[in-house]
C-alpha positions in Angstrom: -53.7 11.6 -23.4 -51.6 9.3 -21.4 -48.6 10.0 -23.6 -49.0 13.8 -23.2 -49.0 13.4 -19.4 -45.8 11.4 -19.6 -44.2 14.1 -21.6 -45.2 16.7 -19.1 -42.6 15.3 -16.7 -39.7 15.5 -19.1 -37.6 18.7 -19.5 -34.8 19.0 -22.0 -31.7 20.7 -20.6 -29.1 22.2 -23.0 -25.8 20.4 -22.8 -24.0 23.7 -22.6 -25.3 24.1 -19.0 -23.5 21.0 -17.9 -20.3 22.0 -19.7 -20.3 25.4 -18.1 -20.9 23.9 -14.6 -18.0 21.4 -15.1 -15.6 24.0 -16.5 -16.3 26.7 -13.9 -14.1 25.2 -11.2 -13.3 28.6 -9.6 -16.9 29.1 -8.5 -18.0 28.4 -4.9 -19.1 24.8 -4.1 -22.8 24.5 -4.7 -25.0 23.4 -1.8 -28.1 23.3 -3.9 -26.8 20.2 -5.7 -24.3 18.0 -3.7 -23.1 16.3 -6.8 -22.0 19.5 -8.4 -19.7 20.4 -5.5 -16.1 20.4 -6.3 -14.4 17.3 -4.8 -11.0 17.9 -3.3 -8.6 15.0 -2.7 -6.3 14.5 0.3 -3.3 16.1 -1.6 -5.4 19.3 -2.0 -6.3 19.3 1.7 -2.9 18.6 3.2 -3.6 20.6 6.4 -5.9 17.9 7.6 -4.5 16.1 10.6 -7.3 13.7 11.4 -10.6 12.4 9.9 -12.6 10.0 12.0 -16.1 9.0 13.0 -17.2 10.3 16.4 -17.3 7.4 18.8 -16.1 5.2 15.9 -13.0 4.2 13.9 -10.4 6.5 12.3 -11.0 6.5 8.5 -9.1 7.2 5.3 -10.4 10.2 3.3 -10.8 9.7 -0.4 -12.3 13.1 -1.3 -14.2 15.9 0.4 -16.6 18.6 -0.8 -19.0 21.1 0.8 -21.8 18.6 0.3 -20.2 15.2 1.3 -17.2 12.9 1.3 -16.0 9.5 0.4 -14.1 7.6 3.1 -12.6 4.1 3.6 -12.6 1.9 6.6 -11.1 -1.6 7.2 -13.2 -4.4 8.6 -16.0 -2.0 9.5 -19.0 -1.4 7.2 -21.4 1.5 7.9 -25.1 0.8 7.3 -26.6 2.7 4.4 -29.4 5.1 5.6 -27.8 5.5 9.1 -26.5 8.9 10.5 -23.0 9.4 11.7 -20.9 12.4 12.8 -17.6 12.9 11.0 -14.9 14.7 12.9 -12.4 16.7 10.7 -9.3 18.2 12.3 -7.0 20.8 10.7 -4.4 22.5 12.8 -6.0 23.5 16.1 -9.6 23.4 14.7 -11.9 20.4 14.8 -15.2 20.3 12.9 -18.1 17.9 13.7 -20.3 17.3 10.6 -23.5 15.2 10.8 -23.7 12.9 7.8 -26.0 10.5 6.1 -24.5 7.2 4.9 -25.6 6.8 1.2 -23.9 3.6 0.3 -21.0 1.3 1.3 -19.2 -1.3 -0.9 -16.0 -3.4 -0.8 -13.2 -1.5 -2.5 -10.3 -3.9 -2.0 -9.2 -6.9 0.0 -5.9 -7.3 1.8 -4.7 -10.1 4.1 -7.9 -11.4 5.8 -9.7 -8.0 5.9 -12.0 -6.1 3.5 -11.8 -2.3 3.0 -15.1 -0.6 2.5 -15.6 2.7 0.6 -18.5 4.7 2.0 -20.2 7.7 0.4 -21.6 10.4 2.8 -24.0 13.3 2.3 -23.5 16.1 4.8 -26.7 17.3 6.5 -25.5 20.8 6.4 -23.1 22.7 4.2 -19.5 22.3 5.2 -17.3 25.3 4.5 -13.9 24.3 3.0 -12.6 27.9 3.1 -11.0 27.5 6.6 -9.2 24.3 5.5 -8.0 25.9 2.2 -6.8 29.1 3.9 -4.8 27.2 6.4 -2.5 26.0 3.6 -1.1 29.6 3.3 -0.5 30.0 7.1 3.3 29.4 6.9 3.2 25.6 6.2 4.8 24.5 3.0 2.0 23.1 0.7 4.4 21.0 -1.3 5.8 19.2 1.8 2.4 18.8 3.2 1.1 17.1 0.1 4.0 14.7 0.1 3.4 14.1 3.8 -0.3 13.4 3.1 0.5 10.9 0.3 2.9 9.0 2.5 0.4 8.9 5.3 -2.1 7.3 3.0 0.4 4.5 2.0 1.2 3.9 5.7 -2.5 3.6 6.4 -2.8 1.0 3.6 0.2 -0.9 5.1 -1.6 -1.1 8.4 -4.7 -2.4 6.6 -2.7 -5.3 5.2 -2.1 -6.6 8.8 -4.9 -8.8 10.0 -6.1 -7.9 13.6 -5.4 -10.5 16.3 -7.4 -11.3 19.3 -9.8 -8.4 18.7 -6.9 -5.8 18.8 -7.2 -3.0 16.3 -4.5 -2.4 13.7 -3.8 1.1 15.1 -3.0 -0.5 18.5 -0.9 -3.1 16.9 1.2 -0.9 14.6 0.6 2.9 14.3 3.3 2.6 11.6 5.5 5.6 11.5 3.2 8.0 13.3 5.8 9.2 15.8 8.7 9.3 13.3 6.6 11.1 10.6 5.3 13.6 13.1 8.8 14.4 14.4 10.1 14.8 10.9 7.3 17.2 9.9 8.0 19.2 13.1 11.7 19.6 12.0 10.7 20.5 8.5 8.6 23.3 9.7 11.1 24.8 12.1 12.6 28.2 11.3 16.0 27.0 10.1 14.3 24.7 7.6 12.4 27.5 5.8 15.0 29.1 3.5 13.8 31.4 0.7 15.4 29.2 -2.0 13.0 26.3 -1.6 15.8 23.8 -1.9 15.1 22.3 1.5 11.4 21.8 0.6 12.3 20.1 -2.7 14.9 17.7 -1.3 12.8 16.9 1.8 9.8 16.2 -0.4 12.0 13.9 -2.5 12.8 11.7 0.5 9.1 11.5 1.4 8.3 10.6 -2.2 10.9 7.8 -2.2 9.2 6.1 0.7 5.7 6.6 -0.8 6.7 5.2 -4.1 8.5 2.3 -2.5 5.5 1.3 -0.5 3.2 1.6 -3.5 5.5 -0.6 -5.6 6.3 -3.1 -2.9 10.0 -2.2 -2.8 12.0 -3.9 -0.1 12.7 -1.5 2.9 16.5 -1.9 2.5 16.3 -0.8 -1.1 14.1 2.2 -0.1 16.8 3.1 2.4 19.5 2.9 -0.3 17.5 5.3 -2.5 17.1 7.7 0.5 20.9 7.7 1.2 21.6 8.4 -2.5 19.0 11.3 -2.3 20.8 12.7 0.8 24.1 12.6 -1.0 22.6 14.8 -3.8 21.3 17.3 -1.3 24.2 17.6 1.1 27.9 18.4 0.3 29.2 15.1 1.8 31.8 12.6 0.7 29.9 9.7 2.2 26.6 9.1 4.0 25.7 5.9 5.7 23.4 4.4 8.3 25.1 2.5 11.1 23.1 0.2 13.4 23.8 0.5 17.1 25.6 3.2 19.0 29.2 2.1 18.7 31.7 4.7 17.4 34.1 2.1 16.0 35.0 2.8 12.4 33.4 6.3 12.4 35.9 9.1 11.7 36.3 11.7 14.4 35.5 14.5 12.0 32.2 12.9 10.9 28.8 14.4 11.9 26.4 11.9 13.4 22.6 12.2 13.8 20.8 9.8 16.1 18.3 7.5 14.6 15.6 6.9 17.3 14.1 3.5 18.0 10.4 2.8 18.2 10.6 1.8 21.8 12.6 4.8 22.9 16.3 5.5 22.9 18.5 5.3 19.8 18.7 2.4 17.3 21.7 3.8 15.3 23.3 6.8 13.6 23.2 8.6 10.4 26.9 9.2 9.7 27.8 12.1 7.4 31.4 12.6 6.3 32.1 16.0 4.7 35.3 17.1 2.8 38.0 18.8 4.8 37.2 22.4 5.5 33.5 22.0 4.5 30.8 22.7 7.2 27.1 22.0 7.1 24.9 25.0 7.4 21.6 25.2 9.4 19.5 24.1 6.4 21.6 21.0 5.9 21.5 20.2 9.6 17.7 20.5 9.7 17.5 18.3 6.6 19.6 15.5 8.1 17.8 15.6 11.4 14.5 15.1 9.6 16.1 12.4 7.4 17.2 10.5 10.5 13.6 10.4 11.6 12.6 9.0 8.2 15.3 6.3 8.5 13.5 5.3 11.7 10.3 5.2 9.7 11.7 2.8 7.2 13.0 0.6 10.0 9.5 0.5 11.4 8.1 -0.4 8.0 10.5 -3.3 7.7 9.6 -4.5 11.2 5.9 -4.5 10.3 6.4 -6.2 6.9 8.6 -9.0 8.3 6.1 -9.5 11.2 3.1 -9.6 8.9 4.8 -12.0 6.4 6.0 -14.3 9.2 2.6 -14.3 10.8 1.0 -15.3 7.5 3.6 -18.0 6.9 3.1 -19.4 10.4 -0.7 -19.5 9.9 -0.3 -21.5 6.6 2.7 -23.7 7.3 1.1 -25.7 10.1 -1.4 -28.5 9.6 -4.0 -27.4 7.2 -7.7 -28.4 7.4 -8.8 -31.2 5.1 -9.1 -30.0 1.5 -6.9 -27.0 1.8 -3.7 -26.7 -0.3 -0.7 -24.3 -0.1 -0.1 -22.5 -3.4 2.2 -19.9 -4.9 0.5 -18.0 -7.7 2.9 -16.6 -10.3 1.6 -13.9 -12.6 2.7 -13.4 -16.2 4.5 -10.2 -15.1 6.5 -11.9 -12.5 4.5 -11.0 -9.4 3.9 -13.6 -6.7 0.9 -14.3 -4.5 1.2 -16.8 -1.7 -1.7 -18.4 0.2 -4.0 -21.4 0.3 -6.9 -22.6 -1.7 -9.5 -25.4 -1.4 -11.6 -25.5 -4.6 -9.3 -25.1 -7.6 -10.5 -26.5 -10.9 -9.1 -25.3 -14.2 -12.6 -25.4 -15.8 -13.6 -22.5 -13.6 -11.1 -20.2 -15.3 -9.9 -18.8 -12.1 -8.3 -19.6 -8.7 -9.5 -18.5 -5.3 -6.7 -17.5 -2.8 -7.0 -17.0 0.9 -4.2 -15.8 3.2 -5.4 -18.2 5.9 -7.6 -21.3 5.8 -11.3 -20.8 6.4 -10.9 -17.0 6.2 -14.0 -14.9 5.7 -15.4 -14.7 2.2 -14.6 -11.0 1.9 -10.9 -11.9 2.3 -10.9 -14.2 -0.8 -8.8 -13.0 -3.8 -9.9 -14.3 -7.2 -7.3 -14.4 -9.9 -8.1 -15.2 -13.6 -6.0 -18.0 -15.1 -5.5 -15.8 -18.1 -3.3 -13.5 -16.0 -1.1 -16.3 -14.7 2.1 -18.1 -15.7 1.6 -21.0 -13.3 0.2 -22.1 -10.0 2.6 -24.0 -7.7 1.1 -26.4 -5.2 3.8 -26.6 -2.5 4.7 -28.3 0.7 5.4 -24.9 2.4 5.2 -21.3 1.4 8.8 -20.4 2.2 10.7 -23.3 0.5 14.4 -23.8 0.9 16.6 -21.5 -1.2 19.6 -23.7 -0.5 18.0 -26.9 -1.8 19.7 -28.7 -4.6 17.6 -30.8 -7.0 18.2 -34.6 -6.4 18.2 -37.5 -8.8 15.0 -39.1 -7.5 12.4 -38.7 -10.3 8.8 -39.5 -11.0 9.2 -40.2 -14.7 6.8 -43.2 -14.5 3.9 -40.9 -13.6 2.6 -39.9 -17.0 4.3 -38.7 -20.1 7.6 -36.8 -19.9 7.2 -33.1 -21.0 9.4 -30.1 -21.3 7.8 -26.7 -21.2 9.5 -23.5 -22.3 7.7 -20.4 -20.9 7.6 -17.0 -22.6 10.1 -15.6 -20.1 12.6 -18.3 -21.1 12.2 -20.5 -18.0 12.2 -24.3 -18.7 10.1 -26.7 -16.7 10.6 -30.5 -16.9 8.2 -33.0 -15.5 5.5 -35.5 -16.3 1.9 -34.9 -17.2 -1.4 -36.8 -17.5 -3.6 -33.9 -18.6 -1.8 -32.1 -21.4 -4.1 -30.7 -24.1 -3.4 -27.9 -26.7 -7.1 -26.8 -26.4 -7.6 -26.9 -22.7 -7.5 -24.1 -20.0 -4.2 -25.4 -18.8 -2.6 -28.7 -17.5 -0.9 -30.1 -14.5 2.8 -31.1 -14.4 4.4 -33.3 -11.7 8.1 -32.3 -11.2 10.7 -34.8 -11.8 12.4 -34.1 -8.5 10.3 -35.8 -5.7 12.4 -34.1 -2.9 11.6 -30.5 -3.9 9.1 -28.1 -2.5 6.7 -28.3 -5.5 4.1 -31.1 -5.2 2.6 -30.3 -8.7 2.4 -27.3 -11.0 -0.6 -26.0 -13.0 0.7 -24.4 -16.2 -1.4 -21.6 -17.8 -1.5 -21.9 -21.6 -1.0 -18.1 -22.1 2.5 -18.4 -20.6 3.8 -21.2 -22.8 6.1 -20.6 -25.7 6.5 -24.2 -26.8 6.3 -27.8 -25.5 8.4 -30.8 -26.2 8.0 -34.5 -25.4 11.5 -35.9 -24.8 
């Protein structure tokens, strides 16, 4: 009897129903089941200009449907079960949507701050039709998608900057907001809307160069070089270059110059375009280069923020450290570097904990598996001295001499007291006592062979 009652609560649903629901993407979003609503990413909702919590922080949108949304916030965690009001702005319209916080979890850690991903359920159906229809209101969907992707990467750059003295990141940086907005305004002006679509394609290429550069950690000066090369492909010019300052020395009289604004007002430099004799730039080219000058300013802002962030982190870790903390440079097998401090490293744990600053919050801790590493360098300071030449002072009396050849061909010489073929790794003391390296932990997965001279 009991088993029959249990079966009464079970209903078999044919799998074809689920396949039909998943495949039928053209159907209206369903309010009856929030989970079946079609989720649209930021690139599909490029007309959005702002998503924030009313009386709360600005947020990054992950996806949006008629029944709910996923958002991310930095250093701010919403309480599951609470009710918040999400404000969504598109063009001249702003929508206020009461929402229930379903869950919140840490999605990533950067610098000394955690980013939380929050799932929301709307308390009433939110119609996406107004947002989707806005994409056909004269604004180029392709450009807006590239603009939205870049905006997301700029937001993540801001999140990598730890707040200071209670000041929010937006107040500290607002990276590129003015330049990106000015560039978009130029892109949408009448001279920049030719029927050929060439302007849209080339302008989108510049935006994408910056987005990909930020994603891959490319140096700002290299991003700028790629942009200039992109401009040369789009404009009939013999030469294009960026000149810092406002001096006209060295600039040909026949060259066309576009002012590169500075963040604090005024002009920081010029975008100089030299065309062949008898060749003139048309209105489409002029609009393109005016918008490109704004993006040059954006890259300059990015460089300023990255340099400030890295110098701040170095200053925080290059002073006197609390007892037990050590400065380390973690080198991955693929060549990447991670600089920070640690306090509890032991090879037997199989991993290393890295903080950007000593005594940082637990959520800022980065845990890296030894299996992913080439070596961990325990150093005097995180910057080192690139001009330093190895001396003759050696520590050959401290353990057994060893020569390690890594998989990438690099050779390390030193002494060791802990080498073992079966262990999780071993420490090496460098021969040069005057260098920046105090000692080096070698991960076994990175070693090609070992010799004992």
